[in-house]
ROZA-201890 format. One record per atom (N, C-alpha, C): atom name; residue number from 0; x, y, z. Coordinates in steps of 0.001 Angstrom, whole numbers. Example, Ala and Ser with C-alpha at 12.3 -4.5 7.8 and 13.67 -1.06 7.14 Angstrom:
BEGIN
{"N",0,{13190,-5690,7800}}
{"CA",0,{12300,-4500,7800}}
{"C",0,{13200,-3300,7800}}
{"N",1,{12850,-2250,7080}}
{"CA",1,{13670,-1060,7140}}
{"C",1,{12900,30,7870}}
This chain:
BEGIN
{"N",0,{27591,26507,63284}}
{"CA",0,{26858,26802,61720}}
{"C",0,{26633,25748,61332}}
{"N",1,{25320,25509,60497}}
{"CA",1,{25553,25032,59830}}
{"C",1,{25570,25230,58108}}
{"N",2,{26023,23517,58159}}
{"CA",2,{26899,23224,56268}}
{"C",2,{25728,22854,56200}}
{"N",3,{25509,22382,54002}}
{"CA",3,{25332,22146,53576}}
{"C",3,{25180,20914,54019}}
{"N",4,{24788,19444,54279}}
{"CA",4,{25488,18379,54256}}
{"C",4,{26438,17976,53147}}
{"N",5,{26772,18866,51571}}
{"CA",5,{27487,18020,50822}}
{"C",5,{28644,17998,51230}}
{"N",6,{29031,19061,52228}}
{"CA",6,{30316,19317,52604}}
{"C",6,{30499,20013,54182}}
{"N",7,{29259,18878,54944}}
{"CA",7,{29701,18029,56482}}
{"C",7,{29527,17457,56062}}
{"N",8,{29950,16621,55032}}
{"CA",8,{29475,14364,55840}}
{"C",8,{31322,14136,55525}}
{"N",9,{30714,13302,57635}}
{"CA",9,{31338,12695,58468}}
{"C",9,{32865,12646,57741}}
{"N",10,{33416,12580,56074}}
{"CA",10,{34440,11723,56000}}
{"C",10,{34513,13689,55267}}
{"N",11,{34532,14020,55100}}
{"CA",11,{34457,15652,55340}}
{"C",11,{35595,15793,56707}}
{"N",12,{35345,15422,57595}}
{"CA",12,{35869,16371,59185}}
{"C",12,{37312,15687,59694}}
{"N",13,{37709,16946,60320}}
{"CA",13,{38929,16042,60231}}
{"C",13,{39373,15970,62207}}
{"N",14,{39696,15399,62748}}
{"CA",14,{40107,15330,63940}}
{"C",14,{41212,15039,64160}}
{"N",15,{41469,16399,65284}}
{"CA",15,{42784,17127,65973}}
{"C",15,{42562,16981,67217}}
{"N",16,{43993,16025,67782}}
{"CA",16,{44159,15920,69040}}
{"C",16,{44699,17096,70155}}
{"N",17,{43998,17678,70833}}
{"CA",17,{44620,18075,72195}}
{"C",17,{46753,19134,71614}}
{"N",18,{46246,20485,71520}}
{"CA",18,{47817,20441,72359}}
{"C",18,{48251,21243,70420}}
{"N",19,{47774,19967,69963}}
{"CA",19,{48311,20261,67817}}
{"C",19,{47405,21677,67603}}
{"N",20,{48655,22166,66692}}
{"CA",20,{48698,23517,65519}}
{"C",20,{47119,23322,65237}}
{"N",21,{46721,23881,64500}}
{"CA",21,{45956,23281,63476}}
{"C",21,{46805,24430,62137}}
{"N",22,{46676,25377,61642}}
{"CA",22,{48103,26066,61664}}
{"C",22,{48672,27111,61635}}
{"N",23,{49773,28552,62440}}
{"CA",23,{50404,28909,62409}}
{"C",23,{50149,29477,61956}}
{"N",24,{50582,31078,62638}}
{"CA",24,{50974,32620,61820}}
{"C",24,{51222,31991,60367}}
{"N",25,{51913,32704,59369}}
{"CA",25,{52285,32921,58434}}
{"C",25,{52357,31612,57361}}
{"N",26,{52007,31278,57678}}
{"CA",26,{51246,29949,56727}}
{"C",26,{49912,29749,55610}}
{"N",27,{50357,29352,54677}}
{"CA",27,{49300,29375,53078}}
{"C",27,{47825,29360,53832}}
{"N",28,{47321,30415,53490}}
{"CA",28,{45281,29420,53364}}
{"C",28,{45418,28761,52626}}
{"N",29,{43817,28220,52414}}
{"CA",29,{43577,27002,52240}}
{"C",29,{41860,27000,52320}}
{"N",30,{42258,26389,53968}}
{"CA",30,{40878,26436,54131}}
{"C",30,{40722,27662,55379}}
{"N",31,{38932,27776,55464}}
{"CA",31,{38126,28001,56739}}
{"C",31,{37610,26625,58050}}
{"N",32,{37585,27239,58818}}
{"CA",32,{37464,25826,60238}}
{"C",32,{36011,25941,60271}}
{"N",33,{35241,24832,60451}}
{"CA",33,{33823,25631,61335}}
{"C",33,{34365,24421,62616}}
{"N",34,{34349,24816,63934}}
{"CA",34,{34293,23151,64540}}
{"C",34,{32944,22981,65734}}
{"N",35,{32673,21428,64755}}
{"CA",35,{32096,20697,64864}}
{"C",35,{31520,19734,66465}}
{"N",36,{32723,19978,67594}}
{"CA",36,{33339,19660,69006}}
{"C",36,{34321,19851,69709}}
{"N",37,{34470,20319,70485}}
{"CA",37,{35724,20384,71065}}
{"C",37,{36363,22323,71355}}
{"N",38,{37087,22715,71491}}
{"CA",38,{37984,23724,71352}}
{"C",38,{39090,24192,70646}}
{"N",39,{38719,25290,70516}}
{"CA",39,{40470,25948,69366}}
{"C",39,{40414,27262,70256}}
{"N",40,{41831,27754,70448}}
{"CA",40,{41723,28665,71075}}
{"C",40,{42775,29467,69460}}
{"N",41,{43000,30627,69614}}
{"CA",41,{43402,31231,68471}}
{"C",41,{44187,31930,69530}}
{"N",42,{45363,32814,68859}}
{"CA",42,{46322,33146,68841}}
{"C",42,{47590,34434,68684}}
{"N",43,{47587,35161,69109}}
{"CA",43,{48748,35936,67929}}
{"C",43,{49872,36695,69536}}
{"N",44,{50953,36488,68642}}
{"CA",44,{51927,36378,69685}}
{"C",44,{51937,35651,70950}}
{"N",45,{51719,34641,71476}}
{"CA",45,{51806,33653,72441}}
{"C",45,{50209,33734,72746}}
{"N",46,{49411,34793,72707}}
{"CA",46,{48468,35243,73839}}
{"C",46,{46911,34694,73199}}
{"N",47,{46325,34471,74029}}
{"CA",47,{44501,33745,73367}}
{"C",47,{43992,34536,72777}}
{"N",48,{43122,35130,72135}}
{"CA",48,{42922,36342,71408}}
{"C",48,{41816,35716,71337}}
{"N",49,{40865,34588,71379}}
{"CA",49,{39808,34196,71096}}
{"C",49,{39800,32671,71458}}
{"N",50,{38889,32144,72179}}
{"CA",50,{38839,29874,71817}}
{"C",50,{37725,30026,71319}}
{"N",51,{37319,29552,69589}}
{"CA",51,{36339,28770,69036}}
{"C",51,{35866,27942,70003}}
{"N",52,{34303,28130,69569}}
{"CA",52,{33598,26542,70564}}
{"C",52,{32798,25868,68854}}
{"N",53,{32164,25342,69164}}
{"CA",53,{31747,24043,68336}}
{"C",53,{30531,25566,67951}}
{"N",54,{30146,25131,66820}}
{"CA",54,{29542,25703,65917}}
{"C",54,{30042,26981,65147}}
{"N",55,{31319,27309,65939}}
{"CA",55,{31653,28050,65753}}
{"C",55,{32955,27953,64287}}
{"N",56,{33838,29260,63750}}
{"CA",56,{34309,29450,62713}}
{"C",56,{35182,29646,62827}}
{"N",57,{36720,29631,62013}}
{"CA",57,{38255,30841,62336}}
{"C",57,{39048,30551,60920}}
{"N",58,{39589,31286,60322}}
{"CA",58,{40424,30956,59603}}
{"C",58,{39332,31885,58521}}
{"N",59,{38872,32400,58332}}
{"CA",59,{37870,33114,57533}}
{"C",59,{38797,34043,57187}}
{"N",60,{39270,35016,57507}}
{"CA",60,{39891,36284,56841}}
{"C",60,{41099,35557,56208}}
{"N",61,{41658,35073,56381}}
{"CA",61,{42621,33927,55692}}
{"C",61,{42267,33937,53861}}
{"N",62,{40904,33524,53623}}
{"CA",62,{40096,33334,52768}}
{"C",62,{39534,34213,51557}}
{"N",63,{39475,34963,52725}}
{"CA",63,{38560,36037,52206}}
{"C",63,{40174,37572,51229}}
{"N",64,{40778,37114,52235}}
{"CA",64,{41849,37987,51482}}
{"C",64,{42876,37249,50830}}
{"N",65,{42547,36163,50295}}
{"CA",65,{43747,35891,49933}}
{"C",65,{45444,35243,50553}}
{"N",66,{45235,35863,51281}}
{"CA",66,{46780,36087,52561}}
{"C",66,{46988,34809,53093}}
{"N",67,{47973,35022,53736}}
{"CA",67,{49203,34000,54592}}
{"C",67,{47981,34273,56311}}
{"N",68,{48191,33723,56809}}
{"CA",68,{47343,33715,58487}}
{"C",68,{48128,34509,58878}}
{"N",69,{47361,35085,59803}}
{"CA",69,{46946,37044,61096}}
{"C",69,{48105,35993,62011}}
{"N",70,{46742,34572,62494}}
{"CA",70,{47295,34542,63320}}
{"C",70,{47287,33258,63809}}
{"N",71,{47957,31670,64761}}
{"CA",71,{48029,30968,65545}}
{"C",71,{47092,30039,65692}}
{"N",72,{46726,29324,65152}}
{"CA",72,{45408,28122,66146}}
{"C",72,{45987,26943,65893}}
{"N",73,{45403,26256,67667}}
{"CA",73,{45801,25220,68278}}
{"C",73,{44600,25086,69236}}
{"N",74,{44195,23779,68930}}
{"CA",74,{43980,23364,69519}}
{"C",74,{43159,23074,70731}}
{"N",75,{42384,22967,71434}}
{"CA",75,{42316,23772,73291}}
{"C",75,{42070,22637,73384}}
{"N",76,{41096,21936,73027}}
{"CA",76,{40932,20491,73776}}
{"C",76,{41046,19091,72103}}
{"N",77,{40842,18064,72970}}
{"CA",77,{40351,17204,71539}}
{"C",77,{39545,17775,70268}}
{"N",78,{39231,18010,68926}}
{"CA",78,{38104,18857,68101}}
{"C",78,{37767,17370,67538}}
{"N",79,{36751,18219,66457}}
{"CA",79,{36293,17468,65548}}
{"C",79,{35953,18539,64338}}
{"N",80,{36759,18592,63295}}
{"CA",80,{36942,20331,62128}}
{"C",80,{35868,19943,60881}}
{"N",81,{35280,20776,60899}}
{"CA",81,{35168,20773,59503}}
{"C",81,{36240,21317,58125}}
{"N",82,{36968,21034,57595}}
{"CA",82,{37373,22492,56040}}
{"C",82,{36562,22989,55629}}
{"N",83,{36647,23831,55364}}
{"CA",83,{36139,24855,54229}}
{"C",83,{36628,25567,53592}}
{"N",84,{37228,24725,51982}}
{"CA",84,{38859,25946,51128}}
{"C",84,{37911,27056,50549}}
{"N",85,{38615,27617,49674}}
{"CA",85,{37829,28664,49567}}
{"C",85,{37056,28341,48289}}
{"N",86,{36916,27517,47548}}
{"CA",86,{36128,27284,46644}}
{"C",86,{34224,27329,46833}}
{"N",87,{34186,25701,48242}}
{"CA",87,{33301,25564,48900}}
{"C",87,{32967,27126,49823}}
{"N",88,{33936,27909,50216}}
{"CA",88,{33491,29090,50802}}
{"C",88,{33058,30138,50182}}
{"N",89,{33197,29973,48746}}
{"CA",89,{33498,31703,47481}}
{"C",89,{31404,31025,47159}}
{"N",90,{31056,30146,46808}}
{"CA",90,{29674,28914,46196}}
{"C",90,{28905,28947,47539}}
{"N",91,{29557,29002,48222}}
{"CA",91,{28190,29484,49944}}
{"C",91,{28134,30826,49979}}
{"N",92,{29032,31819,49609}}
{"CA",92,{29382,33093,49838}}
{"C",92,{27744,34006,48846}}
{"N",93,{27575,32928,47745}}
{"CA",93,{26982,33216,46102}}
{"C",93,{25832,32926,46581}}
{"N",94,{25348,32000,46718}}
{"CA",94,{24169,31253,47270}}
{"C",94,{23121,30756,47476}}
{"N",95,{24162,31086,49448}}
{"CA",95,{23703,30903,50549}}
{"C",95,{23906,33056,51124}}
{"N",96,{22962,33638,50471}}
{"CA",96,{23378,35058,52240}}
{"C",96,{23397,34302,52891}}
{"N",97,{22523,34211,53994}}
{"CA",97,{22300,33715,54996}}
{"C",97,{23915,33654,56090}}
{"N",98,{24765,32930,55174}}
{"CA",98,{26258,32524,55226}}
{"C",98,{26902,33576,55699}}
{"N",99,{26886,33644,53615}}
{"CA",99,{28011,34932,54039}}
{"C",99,{27589,36383,54985}}
{"N",100,{26574,36310,55841}}
{"CA",100,{25689,37176,56969}}
{"C",100,{26345,36739,57707}}
{"N",101,{26035,35942,58260}}
{"CA",101,{26837,34941,59528}}
{"C",101,{28454,35322,59555}}
{"N",102,{29128,34902,58449}}
{"CA",102,{30864,35415,58454}}
{"C",102,{31414,37073,59431}}
{"N",103,{29914,38216,58076}}
{"CA",103,{29731,38706,59208}}
{"C",103,{29630,39695,60302}}
{"N",104,{28753,39235,60942}}
{"CA",104,{28715,38681,62205}}
{"C",104,{30045,38177,62003}}
{"N",105,{29656,36990,62949}}
{"CA",105,{31355,36556,63866}}
{"C",105,{32602,37638,62910}}
{"N",106,{33321,38198,62488}}
{"CA",106,{33838,39269,62080}}
{"C",106,{33173,40224,62763}}
{"N",107,{32553,40755,62488}}
{"CA",107,{31753,42259,63363}}
{"C",107,{32097,42144,65077}}
{"N",108,{31590,40628,65445}}
{"CA",108,{32101,40321,66767}}
{"C",108,{33343,40122,67824}}
{"N",109,{34276,39394,66788}}
{"CA",109,{36078,39522,66578}}
{"C",109,{36430,40948,66378}}
{"N",110,{36018,41956,65911}}
{"CA",110,{36623,42796,66072}}
{"C",110,{35990,44378,67109}}
{"N",111,{34959,44234,67380}}
{"CA",111,{34514,44267,68800}}
{"C",111,{35024,44197,69931}}
{"N",112,{35216,42545,69634}}
{"CA",112,{35825,42597,71104}}
{"C",112,{37908,42566,71319}}
{"N",113,{37981,43047,69863}}
{"CA",113,{39251,43167,69999}}
{"C",113,{40056,44752,70269}}
{"N",114,{38807,45036,70088}}
{"CA",114,{39044,46914,70248}}
{"C",114,{38533,47784,71924}}
{"N",115,{37785,46416,71917}}
{"CA",115,{37658,46635,74210}}
{"C",115,{38883,45693,74748}}
{"N",116,{39638,45279,74068}}
{"CA",116,{41016,44237,74555}}
{"C",116,{41767,45898,74106}}
{"N",117,{42071,46122,73391}}
{"CA",117,{43019,47904,73155}}
{"C",117,{42631,48694,74287}}
{"N",118,{41368,48864,74635}}
{"CA",118,{40810,49989,75156}}
{"C",118,{41988,49546,76759}}
{"N",119,{42022,48953,77170}}
{"CA",119,{42146,47641,77770}}
{"C",119,{43866,48092,78955}}
């Protein structure tokens, strides 16, 4: 996902080492993340339900719902992450319709994958 340069400046990028939790289930939310490099595992009840790769995103549900985290996120490899806080998220949804569509598509893809896992 490409973000406006003001949000994607190198000063905003966070480096997270392999095996480091990014957030845990039940944590307060405040940011979603875009993966610039590396891989992040999303776990529910200790089971990896998704691996997020570069240009992918995670953590958006808690921002949308203004709720606590519903999963754990752990760096599968060393990562560079770009945090997007609620203020910036709402700005991009309001000002950049393509951003909102990208988020909705990503969420729809996750729902489809979850439905397929439930069928097994």
